[in-house]
C-alpha positions as CSV (number, residue, x, y, z in Angstrom):
1,M,-11.0,-19.2,-10.0
2,A,-9.7,-22.6,-9.7
3,Q,-6.0,-23.0,-9.1
4,A,-3.9,-25.5,-10.9
5,Q,-2.6,-28.2,-8.6
6,E,1.2,-28.6,-8.4
7,P,2.6,-31.9,-9.4
8,P,3.6,-34.0,-6.4
9,R,7.2,-33.4,-5.2
10,A,9.7,-36.3,-5.3
11,P,10.3,-38.0,-1.9
12,G,13.0,-36.3,0.0
13,T,12.8,-33.0,-1.7
14,R,12.2,-29.9,0.1
15,R,11.5,-26.4,-0.9
16,R,14.0,-23.8,0.3
17,G,14.7,-20.1,0.0
18,A,12.8,-18.1,-2.6
19,E,10.9,-21.2,-3.9
20,L,9.6,-22.0,-0.3
21,E,8.6,-18.4,0.2
22,E,6.8,-18.2,-3.1
23,A,4.8,-21.3,-2.2
24,I,3.9,-19.9,1.2
25,L,2.7,-16.6,-0.3
26,R,0.8,-18.4,-3.0
27,A,-0.9,-20.6,-0.3
28,A,-1.8,-17.5,1.8
29,A,-3.1,-15.7,-1.2
30,E,-5.4,-18.6,-2.1
31,V,-6.8,-18.7,1.5
32,L,-7.4,-15.0,1.4
33,K,-9.2,-15.1,-1.9
34,E,-11.3,-18.1,-1.0
35,S,-12.2,-17.5,2.5
36,G,-11.0,-14.1,3.7
37,V,-8.8,-12.8,6.5
38,P,-10.6,-14.6,9.4
39,A,-9.7,-18.0,7.8
40,L,-5.9,-17.2,7.4
41,T,-4.0,-19.3,9.8
42,M,-0.4,-20.4,10.0
43,D,-1.6,-23.9,10.3
44,E,-3.8,-23.8,7.0
45,V,-1.1,-21.9,5.1
46,A,1.6,-24.3,6.1
47,R,-0.5,-27.3,5.1
48,R,-1.3,-25.9,1.7
49,A,2.4,-24.9,1.1
50,G,3.6,-28.3,2.2
51,T,5.8,-27.0,4.9
52,N,5.6,-26.6,8.7
53,K,4.8,-23.5,10.8
54,N,8.5,-22.8,11.8
55,A,9.1,-22.0,8.2
56,L,6.5,-19.3,8.3
57,Y,7.4,-17.9,11.6
58,R,11.0,-17.5,10.4
59,R,9.7,-15.1,7.8
60,W,6.6,-13.4,9.3
61,P,6.0,-13.0,13.1
62,N,2.2,-13.7,12.9
63,R,-0.6,-14.4,10.5
64,V,-1.4,-10.7,9.9
65,A,2.1,-9.9,8.6
66,L,1.9,-13.0,6.4
67,G,-1.4,-11.8,5.2
68,V,-0.1,-8.4,4.4
69,A,2.7,-9.9,2.4
70,A,0.3,-12.2,0.5
71,Y,-2.1,-9.2,-0.2
72,R,1.0,-7.1,-1.6
73,R,1.6,-10.1,-3.9
74,L,-2.0,-10.0,-5.2
75,A,-1.9,-6.3,-5.6
76,A,1.3,-6.4,-7.5
77,A,-0.2,-9.0,-10.0
78,E,-3.3,-6.7,-10.4
79,T,-1.2,-3.6,-11.4
80,V,-2.0,-2.5,-15.0
81,L,-0.6,0.4,-16.8
82,P,-3.0,2.2,-19.2
83,D,-2.0,4.4,-22.1
84,T,-4.9,6.5,-23.2
85,G,-2.7,9.3,-24.6
86,S,-3.5,11.9,-21.9
87,L,-2.7,12.3,-18.3
88,R,-6.3,12.8,-17.5
89,G,-7.4,9.6,-19.3
90,D,-4.6,7.5,-17.8
91,T,-5.4,8.8,-14.3
92,L,-9.1,8.2,-14.5
93,E,-8.6,4.8,-15.8
94,M,-6.1,3.7,-13.1
95,L,-8.5,5.1,-10.4
96,R,-11.5,3.3,-12.0
97,R,-9.6,0.0,-12.0
98,A,-8.5,0.6,-8.5
99,N,-12.1,1.5,-7.4
100,S,-13.4,-1.7,-9.1
101,T,-10.8,-3.9,-7.4
102,W,-11.3,-2.3,-3.9
103,S,-15.1,-2.6,-4.2
104,S,-14.6,-6.4,-5.1
105,P,-13.5,-9.2,-2.7
106,Y,-10.0,-7.7,-2.8
107,G,-11.4,-4.6,-1.0
108,E,-12.9,-6.9,1.6
109,I,-9.4,-8.5,2.2
110,L,-7.8,-5.2,2.4
111,R,-10.3,-3.9,4.9
112,G,-10.0,-7.1,7.0
113,L,-6.2,-6.7,7.1
114,I,-6.4,-3.2,8.1
115,A,-8.6,-4.1,11.0
116,A,-6.5,-7.1,11.8
117,A,-3.2,-4.9,11.7
118,G,-4.6,-2.7,14.6
119,S,-2.1,-0.2,15.5
120,A,0.9,-1.8,14.0
121,P,2.4,1.1,12.1
122,E,4.8,-1.0,9.8
123,L,1.9,-3.3,8.6
124,L,-0.4,-0.2,8.0
125,A,2.3,1.4,6.1
126,E,2.6,-1.7,3.9
127,L,-1.1,-1.8,3.2
128,R,-1.1,2.0,2.3
129,D,1.2,1.0,-0.5
130,P,0.1,-2.6,-1.1
131,A,2.0,-3.3,-4.2
132,G,5.2,-1.6,-3.2
133,E,7.4,0.8,-4.9
134,S,8.2,-1.6,-7.8
135,A,4.6,-1.8,-8.7
136,H,1.9,0.9,-8.0
137,E,4.3,3.7,-7.3
138,A,6.4,3.0,-10.4
139,A,3.2,2.7,-12.5
140,W,2.0,6.2,-11.4
141,L,5.5,7.7,-11.9
142,T,5.5,6.2,-15.4
143,V,2.1,7.8,-16.1
144,L,3.2,11.2,-14.9
145,G,6.6,10.8,-16.6
146,R,4.9,10.2,-20.0
147,A,2.7,13.4,-19.3
148,V,5.8,15.5,-18.5
149,A,7.4,14.3,-21.8
150,R,4.2,15.4,-23.7
151,G,4.2,18.7,-22.1
152,D,1.0,17.6,-20.2
153,A,2.4,18.2,-16.7
154,A,5.2,20.4,-15.3
155,P,8.6,18.7,-14.9
156,E,8.9,19.7,-11.2
157,A,5.8,17.7,-10.6
158,L,7.6,14.3,-11.2
159,H,7.8,13.2,-7.7
160,P,6.6,9.9,-6.0
161,R,4.4,11.8,-3.5
162,V,2.8,13.8,-6.3
163,A,2.3,10.8,-8.5
164,Y,0.7,8.9,-5.9
165,T,-1.7,11.6,-4.8
166,P,-4.8,10.3,-6.6
167,M,-4.4,6.7,-5.0
168,A,-3.9,8.2,-1.6
169,L,-7.0,10.3,-1.9
170,L,-9.0,7.2,-3.3
171,R,-7.8,5.1,-0.4
172,N,-8.9,7.7,2.0
173,E,-12.4,7.4,0.8
174,Y,-12.4,3.7,1.6
175,V,-10.4,3.7,4.9
176,M,-11.8,7.0,6.5
177,L,-15.3,7.1,5.1
178,G,-15.9,3.2,5.0
179,V,-17.8,3.4,1.7
180,P,-18.4,0.2,-0.2
181,A,-17.5,1.8,-3.5
182,V,-16.6,5.3,-4.4
183,P,-18.9,7.1,-6.9
184,D,-17.2,7.9,-10.3
185,T,-18.0,11.6,-9.7
186,V,-15.7,11.6,-6.9
187,L,-12.9,10.0,-9.1
188,V,-13.5,12.9,-11.6
189,E,-13.1,15.5,-8.7
190,I,-10.0,13.8,-7.6
191,V,-8.5,14.3,-11.0
192,D,-9.9,17.5,-12.2
193,E,-10.0,19.4,-8.9
194,V,-6.9,18.1,-7.2
195,F,-4.4,16.2,-9.3
196,L,-4.4,18.1,-12.6
197,P,-4.2,21.5,-10.8
198,L,-1.3,20.1,-8.7
199,V,0.8,18.9,-11.7
200,R,-0.1,21.7,-14.1
201,G,0.0,24.6,-11.7
202,R,-3.5,26.0,-12.7
203,A,-6.5,27.0,-10.6
204,P,-8.9,24.2,-9.9
205,H,-11.8,25.9,-11.5
206,E,-10.3,26.2,-14.9
207,A,-11.9,23.7,-17.2
208,A,-9.9,20.6,-17.6
209,P,-9.3,19.4,-21.2
210,R,-11.6,16.6,-22.2
């Protein structure tokens, strides 16, 4: 998608603080979307952001750390909260949207960053929760909280680790199995055989409400 060009800045003006950081992350996100992880360099991002590499290195130690921050920005922008009226419907919809995103160029970016991060535990942890607590985790907690309020889930199930279980299982399909896209039948199994029994306290073989 074409990005609107910013108007030229007046001579002698410089971005600072949050404004500069936003410009850098926006530039890095553009590179990732256009050309992927291999094309992400500090030189190219600095050029697009209208700054110098020192400004980037003061915030991120290397291009991979910058790429992870930019990807988290993209992921946060993609977070959408459905409201189908049931926990099963909401969970399936969120998984299907995530599955669609991860099997798109966004998924290629994620896999490229995971490979580039190597054994850096702090970066891998950020990629496991790309949009951060303020986005994906909060969205899943909201969905589960609504279900508790409707009597669709047990109150004691309202915990971040429980709420995020479906996404963790979906991510496992991509990261550990290396599949290009997860079949919808697997998404249904995650919801009906794992998540709903977990939050409702019933046996997995019991029929899930349709």
